[in-house]
Every structure is written in structure tokens, then in C-alpha cells.
C-alpha positions as CSV (number, residue, x, y, z in Angstrom):
1,M,23.7,-184.9,-114.7
2,R,20.9,-186.7,-113.1
3,N,23.3,-187.8,-110.4
4,L,24.3,-184.3,-109.8
5,E,20.6,-183.2,-109.5
6,T,20.0,-186.0,-107.0
7,R,22.9,-185.0,-104.9
8,L,21.9,-181.4,-105.0
9,A,18.3,-182.3,-103.9
10,K,19.8,-184.5,-101.1
11,L,22.0,-181.6,-100.0
12,E,19.0,-179.3,-100.0
13,D,17.0,-181.7,-97.9
14,D,19.9,-182.1,-95.5
15,L,20.2,-178.3,-95.3
16,K,16.5,-178.0,-94.7
17,N,16.7,-180.7,-92.0
18,Q,19.6,-178.9,-90.4
19,A,17.8,-175.6,-90.5
20,D,14.7,-177.2,-88.9
21,L,17.0,-178.8,-86.2
22,L,18.7,-175.5,-85.6
23,K,15.3,-173.8,-85.3
24,K,14.2,-176.4,-82.7
25,R,17.4,-175.9,-80.8
26,D,16.9,-172.1,-80.8
27,D,13.4,-172.6,-79.5
28,E,14.6,-174.9,-76.7
29,I,17.3,-172.4,-75.7
30,K,14.7,-169.6,-75.7
31,Q,12.4,-171.7,-73.5
32,L,15.3,-172.6,-71.1
33,R,16.2,-168.9,-70.9
34,E,12.6,-168.0,-70.1
35,S,12.4,-170.7,-67.5
36,A,15.7,-169.6,-65.9
37,Q,14.5,-166.0,-65.8
38,A,11.2,-167.0,-64.3
39,A,13.0,-169.1,-61.7
40,Q,15.4,-166.2,-60.9
41,T,12.4,-163.9,-60.5
42,T,10.6,-166.4,-58.3
43,Q,13.8,-166.8,-56.2
44,A,14.2,-163.1,-55.9
45,E,10.6,-162.7,-54.8
46,Q,10.9,-165.5,-52.3
47,R,14.1,-163.9,-50.9
48,A,12.3,-160.6,-50.6
49,E,9.3,-162.3,-48.8
50,A,11.7,-164.1,-46.5
51,A,13.5,-160.9,-45.7
52,V,10.2,-159.2,-44.8
53,A,9.2,-162.2,-42.7
54,T,12.6,-162.1,-40.9
55,D,12.1,-158.4,-40.2
56,R,8.7,-159.0,-38.8
57,L,10.0,-161.9,-36.7
58,A,12.9,-159.7,-35.4
59,E,10.4,-156.9,-34.6
60,A,8.1,-159.5,-32.8
61,N,11.2,-160.8,-30.9
62,L,12.2,-157.3,-29.9
63,A,8.7,-156.6,-28.6
64,E,8.7,-159.9,-26.8
65,S,12.1,-159.2,-25.4
66,D,10.9,-155.9,-24.0
67,A,8.1,-157.7,-22.2
68,I,10.3,-160.5,-21.1
69,R,13.0,-158.1,-19.9
70,K,10.5,-156.2,-17.8
71,D,9.3,-159.5,-16.2
72,Y,13.0,-160.5,-15.6
73,E,13.8,-157.1,-14.0
74,G,10.7,-157.4,-11.8
75,A,11.8,-160.9,-10.7
76,L,15.2,-159.5,-9.7
77,R,13.9,-156.5,-7.7
78,P,13.6,-158.4,-4.4
79,L,17.4,-159.0,-4.6
80,D,17.9,-155.3,-4.0
81,K,16.2,-155.7,-0.6
82,K,18.1,-158.9,0.0
83,D,14.7,-160.7,0.0
84,Y,16.3,-163.9,-1.4
85,K,13.3,-166.2,-0.8
86,T,11.0,-164.0,-2.8
87,A,13.6,-163.3,-5.5
88,A,14.2,-167.1,-6.0
89,S,10.5,-167.7,-6.2
90,R,9.9,-165.0,-8.8
91,L,12.9,-166.1,-10.8
92,K,11.6,-169.7,-10.9
93,E,8.2,-168.4,-12.1
94,F,10.1,-166.4,-14.8
95,I,11.8,-169.6,-16.0
96,K,8.5,-171.5,-16.1
97,K,6.9,-168.6,-18.0
98,Y,9.8,-168.1,-20.4
99,P,11.9,-171.3,-20.6
100,K,13.3,-170.5,-24.0
101,S,14.2,-166.9,-23.2
102,K,17.9,-165.9,-23.4
103,L,17.4,-164.5,-19.9
104,A,16.4,-167.9,-18.5
105,G,20.0,-168.8,-17.9
106,N,20.6,-165.5,-16.1
107,A,17.5,-166.2,-13.9
108,Q,18.8,-169.6,-13.1
109,Y,22.1,-168.1,-12.1
110,W,20.4,-165.7,-9.7
111,I,18.5,-168.5,-8.1
112,G,21.8,-170.0,-7.3
113,E,23.0,-166.7,-5.9
114,C,19.9,-166.6,-3.7
115,S,20.9,-170.0,-2.2
116,Y,24.5,-168.9,-1.9
117,A,23.6,-165.7,-0.1
118,T,21.5,-167.6,2.5
119,K,24.4,-170.1,3.0
120,D,22.4,-173.0,1.6
121,L,25.5,-174.1,-0.3
122,G,24.3,-177.5,-1.2
123,Q,21.3,-176.0,-3.0
124,A,23.5,-173.3,-4.5
125,I,25.7,-176.0,-6.1
126,V,22.6,-177.6,-7.6
127,E,21.2,-174.3,-8.9
128,F,24.5,-173.3,-10.4
129,D,24.9,-176.7,-12.1
130,L,21.6,-176.1,-13.8
131,V,23.0,-173.0,-15.5
132,R,25.7,-175.2,-17.0
133,S,23.5,-178.1,-17.9
134,K,20.2,-176.4,-19.0
135,Y,21.7,-173.2,-20.5
136,P,25.1,-174.1,-21.8
137,Q,25.1,-171.0,-24.2
138,S,24.3,-168.6,-21.4
139,D,26.8,-165.8,-20.6
140,K,26.4,-166.8,-17.0
141,V,28.0,-170.2,-17.2
142,P,31.5,-168.9,-16.2
143,A,30.0,-167.1,-13.2
144,A,28.0,-170.1,-12.2
145,L,31.1,-172.4,-12.4
146,L,33.0,-169.9,-10.3
147,K,30.3,-169.7,-7.6
148,Q,29.8,-173.5,-7.7
149,G,33.5,-173.9,-7.1
150,F,33.4,-171.4,-4.2
151,A,30.5,-173.2,-2.7
152,F,32.3,-176.5,-2.8
153,A,35.4,-174.9,-1.2
154,N,33.3,-173.3,1.5
155,M,31.9,-176.7,2.3
156,G,35.4,-178.1,2.6
157,E,35.1,-180.2,-0.5
158,K,38.4,-179.2,-2.0
159,V,38.5,-181.9,-4.7
160,N,35.2,-180.9,-6.2
161,A,36.1,-177.2,-5.8
162,R,39.3,-177.8,-7.7
163,L,37.6,-179.8,-10.5
164,V,34.9,-177.1,-11.1
165,L,37.4,-174.2,-10.9
166,Q,39.8,-176.0,-13.3
167,E,36.9,-176.6,-15.7
168,L,36.2,-172.9,-15.6
169,V,39.8,-172.0,-16.4
170,E,40.0,-174.5,-19.2
171,R,36.6,-173.7,-20.9
172,F,36.7,-169.9,-20.4
173,P,40.3,-168.9,-20.1
174,Q,39.8,-165.3,-21.2
175,S,37.0,-164.6,-18.7
176,A,37.3,-162.5,-15.6
177,E,35.9,-165.4,-13.7
178,A,38.9,-167.6,-14.8
179,E,41.3,-165.1,-13.1
180,R,39.3,-165.4,-9.8
181,A,39.3,-169.2,-10.2
182,K,43.0,-169.3,-10.6
183,Q,43.4,-167.2,-7.4
184,R,41.0,-169.5,-5.5
185,L,42.8,-172.6,-6.8
186,K,46.1,-171.3,-5.4
187,A,44.4,-170.7,-2.0
188,I,43.0,-174.2,-2.1
189,E,46.3,-175.8,-2.9
190,S,48.3,-174.0,-0.2
């Protein structure tokens, strides 16, 4: 009987230890849930703050873009009067003032056009090449390659013209400039 009482006491102790262990585990799980909830709340707050900051940045960029666009349009105005020297000068000033602007590549392209219009083909080639090298993401890269190829062709440098125009066709096959390049390549080869 004594043996049975001892075993029963031991089982009760084991059961108590298991209950204590289970309570500890429940407390740990509760703390983990609270920590996870707090982390989720913090992340949600951080995302909300980031969204507000992004909106403010977008608004600031839009305001900046309006000012930049006005300066860009002002720099282009002399082109309407075919005052290429003044236009090129103002466009260079624009690039110095806003080197990171999305319009800087456009400004560089128009500097090339100013040289092309005044028949300074060597300078035009250099200016158009700057569009490709300094502003590779610019929408004006295909147009710059086209005009660079035309400038080489007009100077009688058929090999360079062919290389530039072929690059245009390969890199920007869907562009309107690619079609014009194909036509010019046929003319060069005949």
C-alpha cells in the first residue's frame, strides 16, 4: 500500500510539474503573440509613414517638375526663332542647373539639333553622342542616334553612319526612328 501511495504522490508531482510547464509554455506563447502583434502594428505604422513620405516626395517632385519644365521650355524658345546659338547656350545652362532632371537628356538632344541646324556636323555628332552616353534612359536616345547617323552620312563617313544607324535599328527596332534609319541605310548602301 505504501508503494501505491508513493507512486500516486510521484504521479501527482509529475502532473503538477507538467501543469507548471504547460503554464510556462502558455505564457511564452502569449508573449510571442503580443510581440508579433506589436511588430505588425509597428510595421503597419512604418508603412503608413512611408506612404505619406512618398506622397510628399511625389508632390515635391511634381512641384519641382513644374519649375524645371518652365525653365526647359524657356531654354527651347529661341529655337522657334531659329536662334540656335542662344538656344544651345540656354540648354547648356539648363543642364548645369538640373543635371539629374529627366529633361536633361532632351536638352542635350536639342543642343545637338542646334549644331546640326547650323551645319556644324562634327559638333552635332559629339552632342548627340552625349545623349547616348550621359542619358541612356532618355526617350531621345533613338532620335539622337538617328541624327548622329545622318550627320556622319552628310560628312561622307558612310562606315560610321552605317554603324550608328544599325545600332539604332538593333536597339530600338519598334521606334519610328528605326524605320527612317532603315531607309537611310538603303540609300547609303546603293
